[in-house]
MARMAR-520755 format. One record per atom (N, C-alpha, C, O): residue in one letter; chain; atom name; y, z, x. Coordinates in pm, 1 decimal, decimal comma. Example, Ala and Ser with C-alpha at 12.3 -4.5 7.8 and 13.67 -1.06 7.14 Angstrom:
% residues 2
<'A'; 'A'; 'N'; <-569,0; 780,0; 1319,0>>
<'A'; 'A'; 'CA'; <-450,0; 780,0; 1230,0>>
<'A'; 'A'; 'C'; <-330,0; 780,0; 1320,0>>
<'A'; 'A'; 'O'; <-331,9; 846,5; 1423,6>>
<'S'; 'A'; 'N'; <-225,0; 708,0; 1285,0>>
<'S'; 'A'; 'CA'; <-106,0; 714,0; 1367,0>>
<'S'; 'A'; 'C'; <3,0; 787,0; 1290,0>>
<'S'; 'A'; 'O'; <113,8; 803,9; 1340,9>>
END
This chain:
% residues 89
<'M'; 'A'; 'N'; <-1107,3; -2972,1; 4577,7>>
<'M'; 'A'; 'CA'; <-1089,3; -3101,2; 4515,8>>
<'M'; 'A'; 'C'; <-995,7; -3085,7; 4395,9>>
<'M'; 'A'; 'O'; <-1012,2; -2994,6; 4314,8>>
<'T'; 'A'; 'N'; <-901,0; -3172,1; 4385,8>>
<'T'; 'A'; 'CA'; <-805,4; -3164,8; 4276,0>>
<'T'; 'A'; 'C'; <-853,8; -3248,7; 4159,2>>
<'T'; 'A'; 'O'; <-924,5; -3348,0; 4176,3>>
<'N'; 'A'; 'N'; <-814,5; -3207,0; 4042,1>>
<'N'; 'A'; 'CA'; <-852,5; -3278,6; 3920,5>>
<'N'; 'A'; 'C'; <-750,4; -3387,0; 3889,5>>
<'N'; 'A'; 'O'; <-630,8; -3370,0; 3913,4>>
<'T'; 'A'; 'N'; <-797,7; -3496,0; 3837,3>>
<'T'; 'A'; 'CA'; <-707,8; -3600,2; 3789,2>>
<'T'; 'A'; 'C'; <-687,1; -3578,3; 3639,4>>
<'T'; 'A'; 'O'; <-751,9; -3492,2; 3579,8>>
<'W'; 'A'; 'N'; <-598,4; -3654,9; 3579,0>>
<'W'; 'A'; 'CA'; <-573,4; -3640,6; 3435,5>>
<'W'; 'A'; 'C'; <-699,3; -3667,2; 3354,0>>
<'W'; 'A'; 'O'; <-719,0; -3608,1; 3247,7>>
<'E'; 'A'; 'N'; <-782,8; -3754,6; 3403,2>>
<'E'; 'A'; 'CA'; <-905,9; -3786,5; 3331,7>>
<'E'; 'A'; 'C'; <-1005,2; -3670,7; 3335,4>>
<'E'; 'A'; 'O'; <-1090,1; -3658,9; 3247,1>>
<'D'; 'A'; 'N'; <-994,6; -3584,3; 3438,2>>
<'D'; 'A'; 'CA'; <-1086,4; -3471,7; 3452,9>>
<'D'; 'A'; 'C'; <-1045,6; -3350,2; 3370,3>>
<'D'; 'A'; 'O'; <-1126,8; -3261,1; 3345,4>>
<'V'; 'A'; 'N'; <-922,1; -3347,1; 3328,8>>
<'V'; 'A'; 'CA'; <-870,5; -3230,7; 3256,6>>
<'V'; 'A'; 'C'; <-913,6; -3239,7; 3110,6>>
<'V'; 'A'; 'O'; <-895,1; -3342,6; 3045,7>>
<'T'; 'A'; 'N'; <-970,4; -3132,5; 3060,5>>
<'T'; 'A'; 'CA'; <-1003,1; -3126,5; 2917,1>>
<'T'; 'A'; 'C'; <-900,6; -3039,0; 2849,4>>
<'T'; 'A'; 'O'; <-875,9; -2925,8; 2891,2>>
<'W'; 'A'; 'N'; <-841,8; -3091,7; 2745,9>>
<'W'; 'A'; 'CA'; <-738,6; -3018,8; 2673,7>>
<'W'; 'A'; 'C'; <-803,0; -2945,6; 2557,0>>
<'W'; 'A'; 'O'; <-878,0; -3003,6; 2478,4>>
<'E'; 'A'; 'N'; <-772,5; -2819,2; 2548,0>>
<'E'; 'A'; 'CA'; <-821,3; -2742,5; 2434,2>>
<'E'; 'A'; 'C'; <-725,4; -2763,2; 2319,1>>
<'E'; 'A'; 'O'; <-608,4; -2725,6; 2326,3>>
<'T'; 'A'; 'N'; <-774,9; -2822,2; 2214,9>>
<'T'; 'A'; 'CA'; <-690,2; -2845,0; 2098,1>>
<'T'; 'A'; 'C'; <-728,6; -2745,8; 1989,8>>
<'T'; 'A'; 'O'; <-844,9; -2735,8; 1950,5>>
<'E'; 'A'; 'N'; <-631,9; -2675,4; 1944,0>>
<'E'; 'A'; 'CA'; <-651,7; -2576,3; 1839,7>>
<'E'; 'A'; 'C'; <-621,1; -2642,2; 1706,6>>
<'E'; 'A'; 'O'; <-522,7; -2715,2; 1694,6>>
<'T'; 'A'; 'N'; <-703,8; -2617,5; 1607,1>>
<'T'; 'A'; 'CA'; <-676,7; -2676,8; 1476,6>>
<'T'; 'A'; 'C'; <-550,4; -2612,8; 1420,5>>
<'T'; 'A'; 'O'; <-540,0; -2490,3; 1414,6>>
<'P'; 'A'; 'N'; <-455,4; -2694,5; 1379,6>>
<'P'; 'A'; 'CA'; <-329,1; -2638,7; 1331,5>>
<'P'; 'A'; 'C'; <-347,7; -2564,7; 1199,6>>
<'P'; 'A'; 'O'; <-425,1; -2605,6; 1113,1>>
<'R'; 'A'; 'N'; <-274,8; -2455,4; 1187,2>>
<'R'; 'A'; 'CA'; <-278,6; -2382,3; 1061,2>>
<'R'; 'A'; 'C'; <-198,9; -2461,5; 958,2>>
<'R'; 'A'; 'O'; <-96,2; -2521,6; 989,7>>
<'K'; 'A'; 'N'; <-246,9; -2460,3; 838,0>>
<'K'; 'A'; 'CA'; <-184,3; -2536,0; 731,4>>
<'K'; 'A'; 'C'; <-79,5; -2449,0; 662,5>>
<'K'; 'A'; 'O'; <-87,5; -2326,2; 663,9>>
<'E'; 'A'; 'N'; <17,4; -2514,9; 603,2>>
<'E'; 'A'; 'CA'; <118,8; -2444,5; 524,8>>
<'E'; 'A'; 'C'; <79,1; -2449,6; 378,3>>
<'E'; 'A'; 'O'; <35,1; -2552,9; 328,0>>
<'W'; 'A'; 'N'; <95,1; -2337,7; 311,2>>
<'W'; 'A'; 'CA'; <62,5; -2326,2; 170,5>>
<'W'; 'A'; 'C'; <184,3; -2269,2; 97,3>>
<'W'; 'A'; 'O'; <253,2; -2180,8; 148,3>>
<'V'; 'A'; 'N'; <209,2; -2320,7; -21,6>>
<'V'; 'A'; 'CA'; <312,3; -2263,3; -106,9>>
<'V'; 'A'; 'C'; <241,6; -2171,9; -206,8>>
<'V'; 'A'; 'O'; <142,9; -2209,9; -269,8>>
<'V'; 'A'; 'N'; <295,1; -2050,0; -219,3>>
<'V'; 'A'; 'CA'; <237,8; -1951,6; -309,9>>
<'V'; 'A'; 'C'; <349,7; -1901,0; -400,8>>
<'V'; 'A'; 'O'; <450,2; -1846,8; -354,7>>
<'E'; 'A'; 'N'; <329,6; -1920,0; -529,4>>
<'E'; 'A'; 'CA'; <425,0; -1871,5; -629,7>>
<'E'; 'A'; 'C'; <355,2; -1764,6; -711,6>>
<'E'; 'A'; 'O'; <245,4; -1785,9; -763,0>>
<'Y'; 'A'; 'N'; <420,2; -1648,8; -723,3>>
<'Y'; 'A'; 'CA'; <353,5; -1538,1; -792,2>>
<'Y'; 'A'; 'C'; <455,2; -1439,9; -849,1>>
<'Y'; 'A'; 'O'; <571,1; -1436,4; -807,6>>
<'Y'; 'A'; 'N'; <409,0; -1360,4; -945,0>>
<'Y'; 'A'; 'CA'; <484,4; -1248,3; -998,9>>
<'Y'; 'A'; 'C'; <425,0; -1120,1; -942,1>>
<'Y'; 'A'; 'O'; <303,0; -1104,7; -935,7>>
<'A'; 'A'; 'N'; <511,2; -1029,2; -901,2>>
<'A'; 'A'; 'CA'; <466,8; -897,5; -856,9>>
<'A'; 'A'; 'C'; <530,1; -793,8; -948,2>>
<'A'; 'A'; 'O'; <652,3; -787,4; -961,4>>
<'K'; 'A'; 'N'; <446,6; -713,4; -1010,5>>
<'K'; 'A'; 'CA'; <494,3; -611,1; -1103,0>>
<'K'; 'A'; 'C'; <466,9; -474,0; -1042,7>>
<'K'; 'A'; 'O'; <352,5; -437,1; -1016,2>>
<'V'; 'A'; 'N'; <574,5; -400,1; -1021,9>>
<'V'; 'A'; 'CA'; <565,8; -263,5; -970,9>>
<'V'; 'A'; 'C'; <633,8; -174,1; -1074,4>>
<'V'; 'A'; 'O'; <754,7; -183,0; -1095,9>>
<'G'; 'A'; 'N'; <555,5; -89,4; -1137,0>>
<'G'; 'A'; 'CA'; <608,7; -7,2; -1246,1>>
<'G'; 'A'; 'C'; <646,6; -96,3; -1362,3>>
<'G'; 'A'; 'O'; <563,1; -170,2; -1414,5>>
<'S'; 'A'; 'N'; <772,8; -89,7; -1403,2>>
<'S'; 'A'; 'CA'; <819,1; -173,5; -1513,9>>
<'S'; 'A'; 'C'; <899,6; -293,8; -1465,4>>
<'S'; 'A'; 'O'; <946,0; -373,3; -1547,1>>
<'E'; 'A'; 'N'; <917,0; -308,5; -1334,6>>
<'E'; 'A'; 'CA'; <996,9; -416,8; -1278,2>>
<'E'; 'A'; 'C'; <907,4; -530,4; -1229,1>>
<'E'; 'A'; 'O'; <814,6; -508,4; -1151,3>>
<'T'; 'A'; 'N'; <936,4; -652,6; -1275,8>>
<'T'; 'A'; 'CA'; <861,8; -771,8; -1234,9>>
<'T'; 'A'; 'C'; <952,7; -861,5; -1152,9>>
<'T'; 'A'; 'O'; <1066,5; -887,8; -1191,7>>
<'T'; 'A'; 'N'; <902,2; -908,7; -1038,6>>
<'T'; 'A'; 'CA'; <978,6; -995,3; -949,3>>
<'T'; 'A'; 'C'; <902,9; -1125,6; -928,7>>
<'T'; 'A'; 'O'; <782,0; -1126,1; -905,8>>
<'H'; 'A'; 'N'; <976,0; -1235,2; -937,1>>
<'H'; 'A'; 'CA'; <918,9; -1368,5; -917,1>>
<'H'; 'A'; 'C'; <935,6; -1405,3; -769,8>>
<'H'; 'A'; 'O'; <1046,4; -1397,8; -716,5>>
<'H'; 'A'; 'N'; <826,1; -1445,1; -703,0>>
<'H'; 'A'; 'CA'; <828,9; -1479,3; -560,8>>
<'H'; 'A'; 'C'; <783,4; -1623,0; -539,6>>
<'H'; 'A'; 'O'; <700,1; -1675,3; -613,6>>
<'L'; 'A'; 'N'; <840,3; -1685,6; -436,7>>
<'L'; 'A'; 'CA'; <796,0; -1816,0; -390,0>>
<'L'; 'A'; 'C'; <791,7; -1807,6; -238,5>>
<'L'; 'A'; 'O'; <895,2; -1790,5; -174,1>>
<'S'; 'A'; 'N'; <671,9; -1819,5; -181,0>>
<'S'; 'A'; 'CA'; <654,9; -1800,7; -36,9>>
<'S'; 'A'; 'C'; <581,1; -1918,3; 24,1>>
<'S'; 'A'; 'O'; <501,7; -1984,8; -42,4>>
<'V'; 'A'; 'N'; <608,0; -1943,1; 150,8>>
<'V'; 'A'; 'CA'; <531,7; -2038,9; 229,8>>
<'V'; 'A'; 'C'; <453,0; -1957,6; 331,2>>
<'V'; 'A'; 'O'; <510,5; -1888,4; 415,2>>
<'L'; 'A'; 'N'; <320,8; -1966,9; 322,6>>
<'L'; 'A'; 'CA'; <232,6; -1890,6; 410,1>>
<'L'; 'A'; 'C'; <147,0; -1986,9; 491,5>>
<'L'; 'A'; 'O'; <126,0; -2101,5; 451,9>>
<'H'; 'A'; 'N'; <98,1; -1939,1; 605,4>>
<'H'; 'A'; 'CA'; <16,1; -2021,4; 693,8>>
<'H'; 'A'; 'C'; <-126,3; -1969,7; 695,8>>
<'H'; 'A'; 'O'; <-149,7; -1848,8; 699,7>>
<'G'; 'A'; 'N'; <-222,1; -2062,6; 693,0>>
<'G'; 'A'; 'CA'; <-362,2; -2024,8; 700,0>>
<'G'; 'A'; 'C'; <-452,6; -2146,2; 700,0>>
<'G'; 'A'; 'O'; <-414,6; -2254,0; 654,5>>
<'E'; 'A'; 'N'; <-572,8; -2126,9; 752,0>>
<'E'; 'A'; 'CA'; <-670,3; -2235,2; 757,8>>
<'E'; 'A'; 'C'; <-724,2; -2272,6; 620,3>>
<'E'; 'A'; 'O'; <-740,4; -2390,5; 588,9>>
<'D'; 'A'; 'N'; <-752,0; -2170,1; 537,7>>
<'D'; 'A'; 'CA'; <-810,7; -2193,4; 407,0>>
<'D'; 'A'; 'C'; <-751,9; -2093,4; 307,9>>
<'D'; 'A'; 'O'; <-666,0; -2012,4; 342,8>>
<'M'; 'A'; 'N'; <-799,9; -2100,4; 183,7>>
<'M'; 'A'; 'CA'; <-744,6; -2016,5; 78,8>>
<'M'; 'A'; 'C'; <-766,2; -1867,0; 106,1>>
<'M'; 'A'; 'O'; <-679,6; -1785,5; 74,4>>
<'E'; 'A'; 'N'; <-880,2; -1830,8; 164,2>>
<'E'; 'A'; 'CA'; <-906,7; -1690,1; 194,4>>
<'E'; 'A'; 'C'; <-807,2; -1636,4; 296,7>>
<'E'; 'A'; 'O'; <-761,4; -1522,8; 284,6>>
<'A'; 'A'; 'N'; <-773,2; -1717,0; 397,2>>
<'A'; 'A'; 'CA'; <-675,0; -1675,5; 498,1>>
<'A'; 'A'; 'C'; <-536,8; -1659,5; 435,1>>
<'A'; 'A'; 'O'; <-462,0; -1568,6; 471,0>>
<'V'; 'A'; 'N'; <-503,5; -1747,1; 342,3>>
<'V'; 'A'; 'CA'; <-373,8; -1739,1; 274,6>>
<'V'; 'A'; 'C'; <-369,2; -1615,3; 185,6>>
<'V'; 'A'; 'O'; <-265,1; -1550,3; 175,8>>
<'Q'; 'A'; 'N'; <-480,3; -1582,1; 120,9>>
<'Q'; 'A'; 'CA'; <-485,2; -1460,6; 39,5>>
<'Q'; 'A'; 'C'; <-465,6; -1337,0; 125,3>>
<'Q'; 'A'; 'O'; <-399,4; -1242,3; 82,7>>
<'R'; 'A'; 'N'; <-522,6; -1336,0; 247,0>>
<'R'; 'A'; 'CA'; <-500,4; -1223,5; 338,9>>
<'R'; 'A'; 'C'; <-353,8; -1214,2; 379,2>>
<'R'; 'A'; 'O'; <-298,0; -1104,8; 387,4>>
<'M'; 'A'; 'N'; <-291,5; -1329,4; 404,4>>
<'M'; 'A'; 'CA'; <-149,5; -1331,3; 440,0>>
<'M'; 'A'; 'C'; <-63,0; -1283,5; 323,3>>
<'M'; 'A'; 'O'; <37,7; -1215,8; 344,1>>
<'L'; 'A'; 'N'; <-102,0; -1318,4; 201,5>>
<'L'; 'A'; 'CA'; <-30,2; -1272,3; 83,6>>
<'L'; 'A'; 'C'; <-39,6; -1120,6; 70,0>>
<'L'; 'A'; 'O'; <59,1; -1054,5; 37,8>>
<'M'; 'A'; 'N'; <-157,9; -1065,9; 94,4>>
<'M'; 'A'; 'CA'; <-174,0; -920,1; 90,0>>
<'M'; 'A'; 'C'; <-86,3; -852,7; 194,6>>
<'M'; 'A'; 'O'; <-25,6; -749,1; 167,4>>
<'H'; 'A'; 'N'; <-79,1; -910,4; 313,1>>
<'H'; 'A'; 'CA'; <6,9; -855,9; 419,0>>
<'H'; 'A'; 'C'; <153,8; -860,6; 375,8>>
<'H'; 'A'; 'O'; <228,6; -765,3; 397,6>>
<'E'; 'A'; 'N'; <194,4; -972,5; 314,3>>
<'E'; 'A'; 'CA'; <331,9; -984,4; 266,0>>
<'E'; 'A'; 'C'; <363,1; -880,1; 158,5>>
<'E'; 'A'; 'O'; <470,0; -819,0; 159,2>>
<'L'; 'A'; 'N'; <269,4; -860,8; 67,0>>
<'L'; 'A'; 'CA'; <290,3; -762,5; -39,5>>
<'L'; 'A'; 'C'; <301,4; -621,4; 17,0>>
<'L'; 'A'; 'O'; <386,8; -544,0; -26,2>>
<'R'; 'A'; 'N'; <215,9; -587,2; 113,0>>
<'R'; 'A'; 'CA'; <220,5; -453,7; 172,1>>
<'R'; 'A'; 'C'; <350,6; -429,0; 246,8>>
<'R'; 'A'; 'O'; <403,6; -318,0; 244,4>>
<'S'; 'A'; 'N'; <402,6; -532,5; 313,5>>
<'S'; 'A'; 'CA'; <527,8; -514,2; 387,3>>
<'S'; 'A'; 'C'; <650,1; -517,0; 295,5>>
<'S'; 'A'; 'O'; <752,0; -455,2; 326,2>>
<'T'; 'A'; 'N'; <640,5; -588,6; 183,1>>
<'T'; 'A'; 'CA'; <753,7; -595,9; 89,9>>
<'T'; 'A'; 'C'; <763,2; -470,8; 3,4>>
<'T'; 'A'; 'O'; <872,2; -417,7; -18,2>>
<'Y'; 'A'; 'N'; <649,5; -424,2; -45,8>>
<'Y'; 'A'; 'CA'; <646,4; -310,1; -137,2>>
<'Y'; 'A'; 'C'; <578,9; -191,4; -67,3>>
<'Y'; 'A'; 'O'; <468,6; -151,2; -104,3>>
<'T'; 'A'; 'N'; <645,5; -136,7; 32,5>>
<'T'; 'A'; 'CA'; <585,5; -28,8; 112,2>>
<'T'; 'A'; 'C'; <571,5; 101,4; 33,8>>
<'T'; 'A'; 'O'; <479,7; 179,2; 59,7>>
<'E'; 'A'; 'N'; <658,7; 125,5; -59,2>>
<'E'; 'A'; 'CA'; <657,2; 251,2; -133,6>>
<'E'; 'A'; 'C'; <567,7; 247,2; -257,0>>
<'E'; 'A'; 'O'; <540,6; 351,5; -316,5>>
<'A'; 'A'; 'N'; <521,9; 129,8; -296,0>>
<'A'; 'A'; 'CA'; <444,8; 115,8; -419,8>>
<'A'; 'A'; 'C'; <300,5; 159,4; -398,3>>
<'A'; 'A'; 'O'; <238,1; 126,4; -297,5>>
<'S'; 'A'; 'N'; <249,3; 234,1; -495,2>>
<'S'; 'A'; 'CA'; <108,5; 273,5; -489,0>>
<'S'; 'A'; 'C'; <19,9; 170,8; -559,6>>
<'S'; 'A'; 'O'; <-98,5; 158,2; -528,4>>
<'E'; 'A'; 'N'; <77,9; 97,5; -655,0>>
<'E'; 'A'; 'CA'; <3,7; -5,4; -727,4>>
<'E'; 'A'; 'C'; <94,7; -124,8; -752,1>>
<'E'; 'A'; 'O'; <208,4; -110,5; -797,1>>
<'I'; 'A'; 'N'; <41,6; -243,6; -721,4>>
<'I'; 'A'; 'CA'; <115,2; -368,7; -741,8>>
<'I'; 'A'; 'C'; <27,2; -460,4; -825,2>>
<'I'; 'A'; 'O'; <-86,5; -489,6; -788,2>>
<'E'; 'A'; 'N'; <80,5; -505,4; -937,7>>
<'E'; 'A'; 'CA'; <7,9; -601,4; -1021,2>>
<'E'; 'A'; 'C'; <59,6; -740,6; -986,2>>
<'E'; 'A'; 'O'; <178,6; -768,1; -1001,6>>
<'V'; 'A'; 'N'; <-29,3; -828,9; -939,1>>
<'V'; 'A'; 'CA'; <10,7; -961,3; -892,0>>
<'V'; 'A'; 'C'; <-52,1; -1068,1; -979,7>>
<'V'; 'A'; 'O'; <-172,0; -1065,6; -1007,5>>
<'T'; 'A'; 'N'; <31,4; -1161,9; -1022,9>>
<'T'; 'A'; 'CA'; <-15,3; -1278,2; -1097,5>>
<'T'; 'A'; 'C'; <22,8; -1402,3; -1017,1>>
<'T'; 'A'; 'O'; <141,0; -1434,4; -1004,6>>
<'V'; 'A'; 'N'; <-76,6; -1471,7; -963,0>>
<'V'; 'A'; 'CA'; <-51,6; -1592,1; -883,7>>
<'V'; 'A'; 'C'; <-40,3; -1710,4; -978,6>>
<'V'; 'A'; 'O'; <-132,6; -1738,6; -1055,1>>
<'L'; 'A'; 'N'; <73,6; -1779,6; -973,3>>
<'L'; 'A'; 'CA'; <96,9; -1896,2; -1057,3>>
<'L'; 'A'; 'C'; <43,2; -2022,6; -992,1>>
<'L'; 'A'; 'O'; <-16,2; -2107,4; -1058,8>>
<'R'; 'A'; 'N'; <64,3; -2034,9; -861,2>>
<'R'; 'A'; 'CA'; <8,4; -2148,2; -788,2>>
<'R'; 'A'; 'C'; <-7,1; -2112,1; -641,4>>
<'R'; 'A'; 'O'; <70,5; -2035,5; -584,3>>
<'M'; 'A'; 'N'; <-110,6; -2170,8; -583,4>>
<'M'; 'A'; 'CA'; <-139,0; -2156,0; -441,4>>
<'M'; 'A'; 'C'; <-195,5; -2289,7; -396,3>>
<'M'; 'A'; 'O'; <-312,5; -2320,0; -419,6>>
<'E'; 'A'; 'N'; <-111,0; -2369,7; -331,3>>
<'E'; 'A'; 'CA'; <-155,3; -2503,4; -293,9>>
<'E'; 'A'; 'C'; <-105,6; -2540,5; -154,9>>
<'E'; 'A'; 'O'; <-0,5; -2495,3; -109,4>>
<'E'; 'A'; 'N'; <-183,9; -2623,2; -90,1>>
<'E'; 'A'; 'CA'; <-151,0; -2668,8; 44,3>>
<'E'; 'A'; 'C'; <-34,4; -2766,6; 38,4>>
<'E'; 'A'; 'O'; <-28,1; -2851,7; -50,3>>
<'I'; 'A'; 'N'; <56,4; -2754,1; 132,2>>
<'I'; 'A'; 'CA'; <171,7; -2843,6; 139,6>>
<'I'; 'A'; 'C'; <129,9; -2969,4; 213,6>>
<'I'; 'A'; 'O'; <69,6; -2962,0; 320,7>>
<'E'; 'A'; 'N'; <161,9; -3084,4; 156,9>>
<'E'; 'A'; 'CA'; <130,4; -3211,8; 220,8>>
<'E'; 'A'; 'C'; <222,3; -3231,1; 340,3>>
<'E'; 'A'; 'O'; <342,9; -3207,9; 332,4>>
<'M'; 'A'; 'N'; <163,4; -3273,7; 450,4>>
<'M'; 'A'; 'CA'; <242,9; -3297,2; 570,9>>
<'M'; 'A'; 'C'; <317,6; -3430,2; 565,1>>
<'M'; 'A'; 'O'; <427,3; -3442,3; 619,6>>
<'E'; 'A'; 'N'; <258,9; -3529,0; 500,0>>
<'E'; 'A'; 'CA'; <324,1; -3658,6; 486,2>>
<'E'; 'A'; 'C'; <408,1; -3657,3; 358,6>>
<'E'; 'A'; 'O'; <356,2; -3627,1; 251,1>>
<'P'; 'A'; 'N'; <536,1; -3689,4; 368,8>>
<'P'; 'A'; 'CA'; <619,3; -3689,6; 248,3>>
<'P'; 'A'; 'C'; <580,6; -3802,5; 153,7>>
<'P'; 'A'; 'O'; <534,7; -3908,5; 196,2>>
<'N'; 'A'; 'N'; <599,8; -3777,7; 26,0>>
<'N'; 'A'; 'CA'; <573,2; -3878,6; -75,0>>
<'N'; 'A'; 'C'; <698,5; -3964,6; -89,1>>
<'N'; 'A'; 'O'; <799,0; -3920,1; -144,6>>
<'V'; 'A'; 'N'; <692,5; -4086,2; -39,4>>
<'V'; 'A'; 'CA'; <808,4; -4174,5; -37,2>>
<'V'; 'A'; 'C'; <855,3; -4207,7; -177,5>>
<'V'; 'A'; 'O'; <974,7; -4229,4; -198,2>>
<'A'; 'A'; 'N'; <765,4; -4212,4; -274,1>>
<'A'; 'A'; 'CA'; <802,0; -4248,5; -410,9>>
<'A'; 'A'; 'C'; <900,1; -4148,3; -471,2>>
<'A'; 'A'; 'O'; <975,5; -4183,3; -562,1>>
<'M'; 'A'; 'N'; <900,2; -4025,3; -422,5>>
<'M'; 'A'; 'CA'; <991,0; -3924,4; -477,6>>
<'M'; 'A'; 'C'; <1136,6; -3952,5; -442,4>>
<'M'; 'A'; 'O'; <1227,4; -3902,2; -508,6>>
<'F'; 'A'; 'N'; <1159,4; -4032,8; -338,2>>
<'F'; 'A'; 'CA'; <1296,6; -4057,8; -293,8>>
<'F'; 'A'; 'C'; <1359,8; -4180,5; -357,7>>
<'F'; 'A'; 'O'; <1479,9; -4202,4; -341,6>>
<'N'; 'A'; 'N'; <1283,0; -4260,6; -429,3>>
<'N'; 'A'; 'CA'; <1330,4; -4378,5; -502,4>>
<'N'; 'A'; 'C'; <1416,2; -4470,5; -417,5>>
<'N'; 'A'; 'O'; <1507,6; -4534,1; -469,9>>
<'G'; 'A'; 'N'; <1389,6; -4479,3; -288,6>>
<'G'; 'A'; 'CA'; <1462,0; -4569,8; -200,9>>
<'G'; 'A'; 'C'; <1602,0; -4523,3; -166,4>>
<'G'; 'A'; 'O'; <1669,8; -4589,5; -87,9>>
<'A'; 'A'; 'N'; <1648,3; -4411,6; -222,2>>
<'A'; 'A'; 'CA'; <1783,9; -4363,7; -196,6>>
<'A'; 'A'; 'C'; <1794,4; -4291,2; -63,5>>
<'A'; 'A'; 'O'; <1900,7; -4290,7; -1,5>>
<'F'; 'A'; 'N'; <1684,8; -4229,7; -18,6>>
<'F'; 'A'; 'CA'; <1685,8; -4151,3; 103,6>>
<'F'; 'A'; 'C'; <1565,8; -4186,7; 188,2>>
<'F'; 'A'; 'O'; <1464,6; -4234,9; 137,4>>
<'T'; 'A'; 'N'; <1577,2; -4163,2; 314,6>>
<'T'; 'A'; 'CA'; <1463,5; -4181,8; 403,4>>
<'T'; 'A'; 'C'; <1402,9; -4045,4; 432,8>>
<'T'; 'A'; 'O'; <1472,6; -3956,0; 480,8>>
<'P'; 'A'; 'N'; <1275,3; -4028,2; 404,9>>
<'P'; 'A'; 'CA'; <1214,2; -3896,2; 428,9>>
<'P'; 'A'; 'C'; <1201,0; -3866,2; 577,2>>
<'P'; 'A'; 'O'; <1151,8; -3759,7; 614,5>>
END
């Protein structure tokens, strides 16, 4: 027996959210300012992704001092007020 469209159940996966993370990474005496867009369900997942990014960026470093300036979810709907009617988002 064949299934109709009504019989098919679609598995919907919850989309991963985009987060902007701004931070300073200090290795030795050199400090670097970073701005990254990471994907994750929640803040803990984003922190894991940040650790992965740090390990891949600073492979030779034995110690990295990180200061997170902001970690916030990116809004999917654009804020129309920011465009002041000059542009269409």
